[in-house]
PDB file of N, CA, C and O in Angstrom:
ATOM      1  N   UNK A   1      21.703   2.484   4.685  1.00  0.00           N
ATOM      2  CA  UNK A   1      21.003   3.848   4.871  1.00  0.00           C
ATOM      3  C   UNK A   1      21.249   3.708   6.541  1.00  0.00           C
ATOM      4  O   UNK A   1      20.856   2.676   7.085  1.00  0.00           O
ATOM      5  N   UNK A   2      21.910   4.768   7.347  1.00  0.00           N
ATOM      6  CA  UNK A   2      21.884   4.738   8.604  1.00  0.00           C
ATOM      7  C   UNK A   2      21.112   5.702   9.411  1.00  0.00           C
ATOM      8  O   UNK A   2      21.298   6.900   9.196  1.00  0.00           O
ATOM      9  N   UNK A   3      20.301   5.347  10.279  1.00  0.00           N
ATOM     10  CA  UNK A   3      19.403   6.337  10.867  1.00  0.00           C
ATOM     11  C   UNK A   3      19.858   6.734  12.402  1.00  0.00           C
ATOM     12  O   UNK A   3      20.288   5.809  13.092  1.00  0.00           O
ATOM     13  N   UNK A   4      19.796   7.939  12.927  1.00  0.00           N
ATOM     14  CA  UNK A   4      20.033   8.042  14.147  1.00  0.00           C
ATOM     15  C   UNK A   4      18.697   8.240  15.194  1.00  0.00           C
ATOM     16  O   UNK A   4      17.756   8.932  14.803  1.00  0.00           O
ATOM     17  N   UNK A   5      18.666   7.739  16.250  1.00  0.00           N
ATOM     18  CA  UNK A   5      17.554   7.280  17.062  1.00  0.00           C
ATOM     19  C   UNK A   5      17.669   8.561  17.824  1.00  0.00           C
ATOM     20  O   UNK A   5      18.823   8.842  18.146  1.00  0.00           O
ATOM     21  N   UNK A   6      16.728   9.411  18.190  1.00  0.00           N
ATOM     22  CA  UNK A   6      16.414  10.471  19.107  1.00  0.00           C
ATOM     23  C   UNK A   6      16.256   9.867  20.585  1.00  0.00           C
ATOM     24  O   UNK A   6      16.166   8.683  20.910  1.00  0.00           O
ATOM     25  N   UNK A   7      16.250  10.972  21.359  1.00  0.00           N
ATOM     26  CA  UNK A   7      16.194  10.640  22.650  1.00  0.00           C
ATOM     27  C   UNK A   7      14.999  10.036  23.143  1.00  0.00           C
ATOM     28  O   UNK A   7      14.954   9.343  24.159  1.00  0.00           O
ATOM     29  N   UNK A   8      13.967  10.330  22.355  1.00  0.00           N
ATOM     30  CA  UNK A   8      12.812   9.779  22.470  1.00  0.00           C
ATOM     31  C   UNK A   8      12.335   8.337  21.795  1.00  0.00           C
ATOM     32  O   UNK A   8      11.195   7.879  21.732  1.00  0.00           O
ATOM     33  N   UNK A   9      13.544   7.793  21.326  1.00  0.00           N
ATOM     34  CA  UNK A   9      13.289   6.509  20.623  1.00  0.00           C
ATOM     35  C   UNK A   9      12.790   6.479  19.204  1.00  0.00           C
ATOM     36  O   UNK A   9      12.202   5.520  18.706  1.00  0.00           O
ATOM     37  N   UNK A  10      13.088   7.666  18.563  1.00  0.00           N
ATOM     38  CA  UNK A  10      12.414   7.932  17.407  1.00  0.00           C
ATOM     39  C   UNK A  10      13.330   7.889  16.230  1.00  0.00           C
ATOM     40  O   UNK A  10      14.515   8.008  16.540  1.00  0.00           O
ATOM     41  N   UNK A  11      13.062   7.739  14.865  1.00  0.00           N
ATOM     42  CA  UNK A  11      13.986   7.831  13.802  1.00  0.00           C
ATOM     43  C   UNK A  11      13.200   8.522  12.641  1.00  0.00           C
ATOM     44  O   UNK A  11      11.974   8.538  12.744  1.00  0.00           O
ATOM     45  N   UNK A  12      13.760   9.070  11.593  1.00  0.00           N
ATOM     46  CA  UNK A  12      13.125   9.766  10.804  1.00  0.00           C
ATOM     47  C   UNK A  12      13.426   9.226   9.360  1.00  0.00           C
ATOM     48  O   UNK A  12      14.539   9.591   8.982  1.00  0.00           O
ATOM     49  N   UNK A  13      12.747   8.463   8.451  1.00  0.00           N
ATOM     50  CA  UNK A  13      13.105   7.906   7.131  1.00  0.00           C
ATOM     51  C   UNK A  13      12.938   8.850   5.974  1.00  0.00           C
ATOM     52  O   UNK A  13      11.920   9.464   5.653  1.00  0.00           O
ATOM     53  N   UNK A  14      14.182   8.855   5.378  1.00  0.00           N
ATOM     54  CA  UNK A  14      14.417   9.768   4.218  1.00  0.00           C
ATOM     55  C   UNK A  14      13.558   9.689   3.134  1.00  0.00           C
ATOM     56  O   UNK A  14      13.145   8.545   2.944  1.00  0.00           O
ATOM     57  N   UNK A  15      13.146  10.545   2.344  1.00  0.00           N
ATOM     58  CA  UNK A  15      12.127  10.649   1.433  1.00  0.00           C
ATOM     59  C   UNK A  15      12.365   9.729   0.364  1.00  0.00           C
ATOM     60  O   UNK A  15      11.473   9.459  -0.439  1.00  0.00           O
ATOM     61  N   UNK A  16      13.807   9.103   0.286  1.00  0.00           N
ATOM     62  CA  UNK A  16      14.020   8.511  -1.043  1.00  0.00           C
ATOM     63  C   UNK A  16      13.629   6.983  -0.439  1.00  0.00           C
ATOM     64  O   UNK A  16      13.342   6.113  -1.262  1.00  0.00           O
ATOM     65  N   UNK A  17      13.622   6.741   0.633  1.00  0.00           N
ATOM     66  CA  UNK A  17      13.238   5.446   1.199  1.00  0.00           C
ATOM     67  C   UNK A  17      11.555   5.210   1.343  1.00  0.00           C
ATOM     68  O   UNK A  17      10.977   4.139   1.161  1.00  0.00           O
ATOM     69  N   UNK A  18      10.941   6.485   1.712  1.00  0.00           N
ATOM     70  CA  UNK A  18       9.490   6.281   1.558  1.00  0.00           C
ATOM     71  C   UNK A  18       9.126   6.235   0.205  1.00  0.00           C
ATOM     72  O   UNK A  18       8.169   5.538  -0.134  1.00  0.00           O
ATOM     73  N   UNK A  19       9.795   6.918  -0.649  1.00  0.00           N
ATOM     74  CA  UNK A  19       9.290   6.932  -2.248  1.00  0.00           C
ATOM     75  C   UNK A  19       9.791   5.523  -2.704  1.00  0.00           C
ATOM     76  O   UNK A  19       9.276   5.079  -3.730  1.00  0.00           O
ATOM     77  N   UNK A  20      10.698   4.796  -2.091  1.00  0.00           N
ATOM     78  CA  UNK A  20      10.634   3.449  -2.729  1.00  0.00           C
ATOM     79  C   UNK A  20       9.598   2.479  -2.125  1.00  0.00           C
ATOM     80  O   UNK A  20       9.238   1.474  -2.737  1.00  0.00           O
ATOM     81  N   UNK A  21       9.197   2.764  -1.078  1.00  0.00           N
ATOM     82  CA  UNK A  21       7.841   1.958  -0.615  1.00  0.00           C
ATOM     83  C   UNK A  21       6.481   2.210  -0.963  1.00  0.00           C
ATOM     84  O   UNK A  21       5.445   1.619  -0.657  1.00  0.00           O
ATOM     85  N   UNK A  22       6.774   3.535  -1.891  1.00  0.00           N
ATOM     86  CA  UNK A  22       5.480   4.074  -2.407  1.00  0.00           C
ATOM     87  C   UNK A  22       4.431   4.623  -1.487  1.00  0.00           C
ATOM     88  O   UNK A  22       3.221   4.507  -1.682  1.00  0.00           O
ATOM     89  N   UNK A  23       5.112   5.366  -0.242  1.00  0.00           N
ATOM     90  CA  UNK A  23       4.585   6.012   0.993  1.00  0.00           C
ATOM     91  C   UNK A  23       4.472   7.145   0.543  1.00  0.00           C
ATOM     92  O   UNK A  23       5.442   7.651  -0.022  1.00  0.00           O
ATOM     93  N   UNK A  24       3.117   7.930   0.686  1.00  0.00           N
ATOM     94  CA  UNK A  24       2.869   9.307   0.572  1.00  0.00           C
ATOM     95  C   UNK A  24       2.476   9.766   2.066  1.00  0.00           C
ATOM     96  O   UNK A  24       2.082   8.951   2.900  1.00  0.00           O
ATOM     97  N   UNK A  25       2.642  11.384   2.378  1.00  0.00           N
ATOM     98  CA  UNK A  25       2.375  11.791   3.613  1.00  0.00           C
ATOM     99  C   UNK A  25       0.995  11.511   4.101  1.00  0.00           C
ATOM    100  O   UNK A  25       0.030  11.891   3.438  1.00  0.00           O
ATOM    101  N   UNK A  26       0.809  10.696   5.524  1.00  0.00           N
ATOM    102  CA  UNK A  26      -0.358  10.450   6.111  1.00  0.00           C
ATOM    103  C   UNK A  26      -0.596   8.954   5.823  1.00  0.00           C
ATOM    104  O   UNK A  26      -1.547   8.348   6.316  1.00  0.00           O
ATOM    105  N   UNK A  27       0.303   8.388   5.007  1.00  0.00           N
ATOM    106  CA  UNK A  27       0.068   6.781   5.010  1.00  0.00           C
ATOM    107  C   UNK A  27       0.571   6.082   5.996  1.00  0.00           C
ATOM    108  O   UNK A  27       1.204   6.770   6.797  1.00  0.00           O
ATOM    109  N   UNK A  28       0.508   4.802   6.260  1.00  0.00           N
ATOM    110  CA  UNK A  28       0.990   4.230   7.179  1.00  0.00           C
ATOM    111  C   UNK A  28       2.035   3.180   6.752  1.00  0.00           C
ATOM    112  O   UNK A  28       2.019   2.706   5.616  1.00  0.00           O
ATOM    113  N   UNK A  29       3.068   2.775   7.810  1.00  0.00           N
ATOM    114  CA  UNK A  29       4.043   1.592   7.442  1.00  0.00           C
ATOM    115  C   UNK A  29       3.768   0.403   8.312  1.00  0.00           C
ATOM    116  O   UNK A  29       3.232   0.538   9.412  1.00  0.00           O
ATOM    117  N   UNK A  30       4.156  -0.847   7.794  1.00  0.00           N
ATOM    118  CA  UNK A  30       4.195  -1.812   8.874  1.00  0.00           C
ATOM    119  C   UNK A  30       5.682  -2.068   9.052  1.00  0.00           C
ATOM    120  O   UNK A  30       6.516  -1.966   8.152  1.00  0.00           O
ATOM    121  N   UNK A  31       5.942  -2.441  10.417  1.00  0.00           N
ATOM    122  CA  UNK A  31       7.252  -3.032  10.650  1.00  0.00           C
ATOM    123  C   UNK A  31       7.239  -4.395  11.517  1.00  0.00           C
ATOM    124  O   UNK A  31       6.706  -4.499  12.622  1.00  0.00           O
ATOM    125  N   UNK A  32       7.846  -5.311  10.900  1.00  0.00           N
ATOM    126  CA  UNK A  32       7.742  -6.505  11.761  1.00  0.00           C
ATOM    127  C   UNK A  32       9.162  -7.044  12.190  1.00  0.00           C
ATOM    128  O   UNK A  32      10.142  -6.816  11.480  1.00  0.00           O
ATOM    129  N   UNK A  33       9.252  -7.720  13.293  1.00  0.00           N
ATOM    130  CA  UNK A  33      10.129  -8.101  13.918  1.00  0.00           C
ATOM    131  C   UNK A  33      10.539  -9.600  13.193  1.00  0.00           C
ATOM    132  O   UNK A  33       9.791 -10.576  13.243  1.00  0.00           O
ATOM    133  N   UNK A  34      11.729  -9.595  12.582  1.00  0.00           N
ATOM    134  CA  UNK A  34      12.054 -10.942  12.151  1.00  0.00           C
ATOM    135  C   UNK A  34      12.882 -11.860  13.044  1.00  0.00           C
ATOM    136  O   UNK A  34      13.599 -11.223  13.816  1.00  0.00           O
ATOM    137  N   UNK A  35      12.965 -13.035  13.134  1.00  0.00           N
ATOM    138  CA  UNK A  35      13.646 -13.824  13.949  1.00  0.00           C
ATOM    139  C   UNK A  35      15.157 -13.842  14.177  1.00  0.00           C
ATOM    140  O   UNK A  35      15.743 -14.161  15.211  1.00  0.00           O
ATOM    141  N   UNK A  36      15.747 -13.384  12.860  1.00  0.00           N
ATOM    142  CA  UNK A  36      17.062 -12.841  13.031  1.00  0.00           C
ATOM    143  C   UNK A  36      17.693 -11.789  13.591  1.00  0.00           C
ATOM    144  O   UNK A  36      18.895 -11.528  13.547  1.00  0.00           O
ATOM    145  N   UNK A  37      16.565 -11.022  14.275  1.00  0.00           N
ATOM    146  CA  UNK A  37      16.862  -9.638  14.758  1.00  0.00           C
ATOM    147  C   UNK A  37      16.588  -8.615  13.886  1.00  0.00           C
ATOM    148  O   UNK A  37      16.709  -7.492  14.376  1.00  0.00           O
ATOM    149  N   UNK A  38      16.209  -8.684  12.579  1.00  0.00           N
ATOM    150  CA  UNK A  38      16.261  -7.664  11.705  1.00  0.00           C
ATOM    151  C   UNK A  38      14.555  -7.450  11.662  1.00  0.00           C
ATOM    152  O   UNK A  38      13.744  -8.251  12.128  1.00  0.00           O
ATOM    153  N   UNK A  39      14.199  -6.024  10.909  1.00  0.00           N
ATOM    154  CA  UNK A  39      12.953  -5.753  10.765  1.00  0.00           C
ATOM    155  C   UNK A  39      12.629  -5.775   9.286  1.00  0.00           C
ATOM    156  O   UNK A  39      13.458  -5.503   8.417  1.00  0.00           O
ATOM    157  N   UNK A  40      11.300  -6.137   9.041  1.00  0.00           N
ATOM    158  CA  UNK A  40      10.902  -5.822   7.628  1.00  0.00           C
ATOM    159  C   UNK A  40       9.937  -4.777   7.500  1.00  0.00           C
ATOM    160  O   UNK A  40       8.887  -4.824   8.140  1.00  0.00           O
ATOM    161  N   UNK A  41      10.198  -3.873   6.753  1.00  0.00           N
ATOM    162  CA  UNK A  41       9.325  -2.672   6.559  1.00  0.00           C
ATOM    163  C   UNK A  41       8.484  -2.764   5.116  1.00  0.00           C
ATOM    164  O   UNK A  41       8.950  -3.144   4.042  1.00  0.00           O
ATOM    165  N   UNK A  42       7.272  -2.363   5.350  1.00  0.00           N
ATOM    166  CA  UNK A  42       6.459  -2.535   4.214  1.00  0.00           C
ATOM    167  C   UNK A  42       5.458  -1.461   4.109  1.00  0.00           C
ATOM    168  O   UNK A  42       5.265  -0.917   5.196  1.00  0.00           O
ATOM    169  N   UNK A  43       4.753  -0.984   3.126  1.00  0.00           N
ATOM    170  CA  UNK A  43       3.872  -0.105   3.079  1.00  0.00           C
ATOM    171  C   UNK A  43       2.550  -0.812   3.824  1.00  0.00           C
ATOM    172  O   UNK A  43       2.490  -2.041   3.785  1.00  0.00           O
ATOM    173  N   UNK A  44       1.650  -0.180   4.399  1.00  0.00           N
ATOM    174  CA  UNK A  44       0.433  -0.761   4.978  1.00  0.00           C
ATOM    175  C   UNK A  44      -0.583  -0.541   4.207  1.00  0.00           C
ATOM    176  O   UNK A  44      -1.168   0.533   4.347  1.00  0.00           O
ATOM    177  N   UNK A  45      -1.013  -1.419   3.281  1.00  0.00           N
ATOM    178  CA  UNK A  45      -1.984  -1.215   2.144  1.00  0.00           C
ATOM    179  C   UNK A  45      -3.168  -1.371   2.571  1.00  0.00           C
ATOM    180  O   UNK A  45      -3.397  -2.398   3.210  1.00  0.00           O
ATOM    181  N   UNK A  46      -4.023  -0.607   2.390  1.00  0.00           N
ATOM    182  CA  UNK A  46      -5.629  -0.881   2.733  1.00  0.00           C
ATOM    183  C   UNK A  46      -6.245  -2.086   1.886  1.00  0.00           C
ATOM    184  O   UNK A  46      -6.168  -2.040   0.658  1.00  0.00           O
ATOM    185  N   UNK A  47      -6.809  -3.083   2.481  1.00  0.00           N
ATOM    186  CA  UNK A  47      -7.223  -4.309   1.866  1.00  0.00           C
ATOM    187  C   UNK A  47      -9.012  -3.862   1.727  1.00  0.00           C
ATOM    188  O   UNK A  47      -9.542  -3.155   2.584  1.00  0.00           O
ATOM    189  N   UNK A  48      -9.667  -4.329   0.692  1.00  0.00           N
ATOM    190  CA  UNK A  48     -10.939  -4.253   0.826  1.00  0.00           C
ATOM    191  C   UNK A  48     -11.678  -5.861   0.403  1.00  0.00           C
ATOM    192  O   UNK A  48     -11.129  -6.960   0.319  1.00  0.00           O
ATOM    193  N   UNK A  49     -12.812  -5.554   0.236  1.00  0.00           N
ATOM    194  CA  UNK A  49     -13.725  -6.939  -0.167  1.00  0.00           C
ATOM    195  C   UNK A  49     -14.195  -6.757  -1.486  1.00  0.00           C
ATOM    196  O   UNK A  49     -14.149  -5.653  -2.028  1.00  0.00           O
ATOM    197  N   UNK A  50     -14.661  -7.807  -2.060  1.00  0.00           N
ATOM    198  CA  UNK A  50     -15.164  -7.595  -3.572  1.00  0.00           C
ATOM    199  C   UNK A  50     -16.340  -6.806  -3.506  1.00  0.00           C
ATOM    200  O   UNK A  50     -16.692  -6.184  -4.509  1.00  0.00           O
ATOM    201  N   UNK A  51     -17.203  -6.734  -2.118  1.00  0.00           N
ATOM    202  CA  UNK A  51     -18.407  -5.803  -2.028  1.00  0.00           C
ATOM    203  C   UNK A  51     -17.757  -4.422  -2.522  1.00  0.00           C
ATOM    204  O   UNK A  51     -18.286  -3.776  -3.426  1.00  0.00           O
ATOM    205  N   UNK A  52     -16.737  -4.058  -1.964  1.00  0.00           N
ATOM    206  CA  UNK A  52     -16.251  -2.745  -2.219  1.00  0.00           C
ATOM    207  C   UNK A  52     -15.909  -2.261  -3.347  1.00  0.00           C
ATOM    208  O   UNK A  52     -15.819  -1.066  -3.629  1.00  0.00           O
ATOM    209  N   UNK A  53     -15.633  -3.506  -4.278  1.00  0.00           N
ATOM    210  CA  UNK A  53     -15.098  -3.370  -5.486  1.00  0.00           C
ATOM    211  C   UNK A  53     -16.584  -3.094  -6.383  1.00  0.00           C
ATOM    212  O   UNK A  53     -16.675  -2.232  -7.257  1.00  0.00           O
ATOM    213  N   UNK A  54     -17.633  -3.956  -5.994  1.00  0.00           N
ATOM    214  CA  UNK A  54     -18.997  -3.622  -6.573  1.00  0.00           C
ATOM    215  C   UNK A  54     -19.508  -2.444  -6.362  1.00  0.00           C
ATOM    216  O   UNK A  54     -20.244  -1.925  -7.201  1.00  0.00           O
ATOM    217  N   UNK A  55     -19.237  -1.931  -5.372  1.00  0.00           N
ATOM    218  CA  UNK A  55     -19.854  -0.502  -4.985  1.00  0.00           C
ATOM    219  C   UNK A  55     -19.123   0.399  -5.605  1.00  0.00           C
ATOM    220  O   UNK A  55     -19.760   1.437  -5.785  1.00  0.00           O
ATOM    221  N   UNK A  56     -17.823   0.434  -6.089  1.00  0.00           N
ATOM    222  CA  UNK A  56     -16.977   1.316  -6.851  1.00  0.00           C
ATOM    223  C   UNK A  56     -17.562   1.250  -8.168  1.00  0.00           C
ATOM    224  O   UNK A  56     -17.667   2.320  -8.767  1.00  0.00           O
ATOM    225  N   UNK A  57     -18.008   0.075  -8.798  1.00  0.00           N
ATOM    226  CA  UNK A  57     -18.292   0.266  -9.977  1.00  0.00           C
ATOM    227  C   UNK A  57     -19.631   0.317 -10.329  1.00  0.00           C
ATOM    228  O   UNK A  57     -19.864   0.540 -11.517  1.00  0.00           O
ATOM    229  N   UNK A  58     -20.659   0.148  -9.498  1.00  0.00           N
ATOM    230  CA  UNK A  58     -22.010   0.059  -9.627  1.00  0.00           C
ATOM    231  C   UNK A  58     -22.580   1.378 -10.198  1.00  0.00           C
ATOM    232  O   UNK A  58     -22.397   2.445  -9.612  1.00  0.00           O
ATOM    233  N   UNK A  59     -23.253   1.288 -11.315  1.00  0.00           N
ATOM    234  CA  UNK A  59     -23.876   2.490 -12.125  1.00  0.00           C
ATOM    235  C   UNK A  59     -22.972   3.518 -12.629  1.00  0.00           C
ATOM    236  O   UNK A  59     -23.334   4.640 -12.982  1.00  0.00           O
ATOM    237  N   UNK A  60     -21.635   3.024 -12.646  1.00  0.00           N
ATOM    238  CA  UNK A  60     -20.802   4.434 -13.054  1.00  0.00           C
ATOM    239  C   UNK A  60     -20.585   4.324 -14.678  1.00  0.00           C
ATOM    240  O   UNK A  60     -20.034   5.268 -15.244  1.00  0.00           O
ATOM    241  N   UNK A  61     -20.925   3.419 -15.276  1.00  0.00           N
ATOM    242  CA  UNK A  61     -20.711   3.139 -16.809  1.00  0.00           C
ATOM    243  C   UNK A  61     -21.723   2.392 -17.365  1.00  0.00           C
ATOM    244  O   UNK A  61     -22.487   1.701 -16.693  1.00  0.00           O
ATOM    245  N   UNK A  62     -21.772   2.521 -18.810  1.00  0.00           N
ATOM    246  CA  UNK A  62     -22.540   1.933 -19.618  1.00  0.00           C
ATOM    247  C   UNK A  62     -21.563   0.670 -20.351  1.00  0.00           C
ATOM    248  O   UNK A  62     -22.015  -0.356 -20.860  1.00  0.00           O
ATOM    249  N   UNK A  63     -20.369   0.987 -20.267  1.00  0.00           N
ATOM    250  CA  UNK A  63     -19.435   0.318 -21.068  1.00  0.00           C
ATOM    251  C   UNK A  63     -19.378  -0.996 -20.513  1.00  0.00           C
ATOM    252  O   UNK A  63     -19.396  -1.163 -19.293  1.00  0.00           O
ATOM    253  N   UNK A  64     -19.301  -2.051 -21.421  1.00  0.00           N
ATOM    254  CA  UNK A  64     -19.060  -3.628 -20.939  1.00  0.00           C
ATOM    255  C   UNK A  64     -17.450  -3.776 -21.197  1.00  0.00           C
ATOM    256  O   UNK A  64     -16.902  -3.591 -22.283  1.00  0.00           O
ATOM    257  N   UNK A  65     -16.852  -4.123 -20.060  1.00  0.00           N
ATOM    258  CA  UNK A  65     -15.447  -4.539 -19.918  1.00  0.00           C
ATOM    259  C   UNK A  65     -15.383  -6.020 -20.467  1.00  0.00           C
ATOM    260  O   UNK A  65     -16.307  -6.832 -20.516  1.00  0.00           O
ATOM    261  N   UNK A  66     -14.177  -6.163 -20.834  1.00  0.00           N
ATOM    262  CA  UNK A  66     -13.907  -7.753 -21.299  1.00  0.00           C
ATOM    263  C   UNK A  66     -13.375  -8.194 -19.941  1.00  0.00           C
ATOM    264  O   UNK A  66     -13.113  -7.369 -19.065  1.00  0.00           O
ATOM    265  N   UNK A  67     -13.187  -9.774 -19.747  1.00  0.00           N
ATOM    266  CA  UNK A  67     -12.842 -10.335 -18.522  1.00  0.00           C
ATOM    267  C   UNK A  67     -11.471  -9.921 -18.167  1.00  0.00           C
ATOM    268  O   UNK A  67     -11.104  -9.649 -17.024  1.00  0.00           O
ATOM    269  N   UNK A  68     -10.674  -9.893 -19.330  1.00  0.00           N
ATOM    270  CA  UNK A  68      -9.192  -9.438 -19.244  1.00  0.00           C
ATOM    271  C   UNK A  68      -9.033  -8.116 -18.629  1.00  0.00           C
ATOM    272  O   UNK A  68      -8.125  -7.877 -17.832  1.00  0.00           O
ATOM    273  N   UNK A  69     -10.095  -7.076 -19.070  1.00  0.00           N
ATOM    274  CA  UNK A  69     -10.018  -5.865 -18.428  1.00  0.00           C
ATOM    275  C   UNK A  69     -10.431  -5.733 -16.928  1.00  0.00           C
ATOM    276  O   UNK A  69      -9.997  -4.880 -16.153  1.00  0.00           O
ATOM    277  N   UNK A  70     -11.225  -6.588 -16.676  1.00  0.00           N
ATOM    278  CA  UNK A  70     -11.841  -6.713 -15.338  1.00  0.00           C
ATOM    279  C   UNK A  70     -10.852  -7.366 -14.437  1.00  0.00           C
ATOM    280  O   UNK A  70     -10.773  -7.032 -13.254  1.00  0.00           O
ATOM    281  N   UNK A  71     -10.116  -8.262 -14.943  1.00  0.00           N
ATOM    282  CA  UNK A  71      -8.974  -8.974 -14.044  1.00  0.00           C
ATOM    283  C   UNK A  71      -7.849  -7.817 -13.758  1.00  0.00           C
ATOM    284  O   UNK A  71      -7.327  -7.638 -12.658  1.00  0.00           O
ATOM    285  N   UNK A  72      -7.576  -7.078 -14.920  1.00  0.00           N
ATOM    286  CA  UNK A  72      -6.310  -6.035 -14.646  1.00  0.00           C
ATOM    287  C   UNK A  72      -6.931  -5.116 -13.595  1.00  0.00           C
ATOM    288  O   UNK A  72      -6.285  -4.943 -12.562  1.00  0.00           O
ATOM    289  N   UNK A  73      -8.047  -4.539 -13.731  1.00  0.00           N
ATOM    290  CA  UNK A  73      -8.591  -3.442 -12.759  1.00  0.00           C
ATOM    291  C   UNK A  73      -8.646  -3.947 -11.446  1.00  0.00           C
ATOM    292  O   UNK A  73      -8.127  -3.254 -10.572  1.00  0.00           O
ATOM    293  N   UNK A  74      -9.259  -5.193 -11.078  1.00  0.00           N
ATOM    294  CA  UNK A  74      -9.271  -5.896  -9.886  1.00  0.00           C
ATOM    295  C   UNK A  74      -7.727  -5.931  -9.296  1.00  0.00           C
ATOM    296  O   UNK A  74      -7.503  -5.440  -8.189  1.00  0.00           O
ATOM    297  N   UNK A  75      -6.622  -6.560 -10.116  1.00  0.00           N
ATOM    298  CA  UNK A  75      -5.381  -6.599  -9.582  1.00  0.00           C
ATOM    299  C   UNK A  75      -5.007  -5.403  -9.215  1.00  0.00           C
ATOM    300  O   UNK A  75      -4.479  -5.344  -8.105  1.00  0.00           O
ATOM    301  N   UNK A  76      -5.128  -4.352  -9.852  1.00  0.00           N
ATOM    302  CA  UNK A  76      -4.507  -2.801  -9.671  1.00  0.00           C
ATOM    303  C   UNK A  76      -5.211  -2.532  -8.258  1.00  0.00           C
ATOM    304  O   UNK A  76      -4.551  -2.227  -7.264  1.00  0.00           O
ATOM    305  N   UNK A  77      -6.542  -2.663  -8.248  1.00  0.00           N
ATOM    306  CA  UNK A  77      -7.437  -2.379  -7.015  1.00  0.00           C
ATOM    307  C   UNK A  77      -6.843  -3.167  -5.750  1.00  0.00           C
ATOM    308  O   UNK A  77      -6.723  -2.564  -4.683  1.00  0.00           O
ATOM    309  N   UNK A  78      -6.494  -4.439  -5.862  1.00  0.00           N
ATOM    310  CA  UNK A  78      -6.146  -5.177  -4.683  1.00  0.00           C
ATOM    311  C   UNK A  78      -4.587  -4.691  -4.324  1.00  0.00           C
ATOM    312  O   UNK A  78      -4.144  -4.873  -3.190  1.00  0.00           O
ATOM    313  N   UNK A  79      -3.905  -4.152  -5.218  1.00  0.00           N
ATOM    314  CA  UNK A  79      -2.310  -3.754  -4.986  1.00  0.00           C
ATOM    315  C   UNK A  79      -2.519  -2.253  -4.379  1.00  0.00           C
ATOM    316  O   UNK A  79      -1.518  -1.688  -3.938  1.00  0.00           O
ATOM    317  N   UNK A  80      -3.421  -1.775  -4.350  1.00  0.00           N
ATOM    318  CA  UNK A  80      -3.336  -0.385  -3.958  1.00  0.00           C
ATOM    319  C   UNK A  80      -3.209   0.526  -4.739  1.00  0.00           C
ATOM    320  O   UNK A  80      -2.954   1.610  -4.216  1.00  0.00           O
ATOM    321  N   UNK A  81      -3.313   0.496  -6.090  1.00  0.00           N
ATOM    322  CA  UNK A  81      -3.154   1.160  -7.372  1.00  0.00           C
ATOM    323  C   UNK A  81      -4.458   1.777  -7.894  1.00  0.00           C
ATOM    324  O   UNK A  81      -5.492   1.110  -7.847  1.00  0.00           O
ATOM    325  N   UNK A  82      -4.453   2.964  -8.366  1.00  0.00           N
ATOM    326  CA  UNK A  82      -5.838   3.531  -8.967  1.00  0.00           C
ATOM    327  C   UNK A  82      -5.316   3.736 -10.356  1.00  0.00           C
ATOM    328  O   UNK A  82      -6.055   4.183 -11.234  1.00  0.00           O
TER     329      UNK A  82
END
């Protein structure tokens, strides 16, 4: 993909590029400068704490989850999935 830089030094990323990163309108991306002169672009995913997870789960259900179900839900939460 070739991008054009505006006179203000800005570029616009195409929808398919943002979709590939899983970026929705209003979300942020991170760009890191690499030693070889390239850039690394990735979604800026919000990270939380185990306390946040506990707060989400507290008092919401009477269902007992298996350890496997809890691990799967935790992994999805830390990956930014719902």
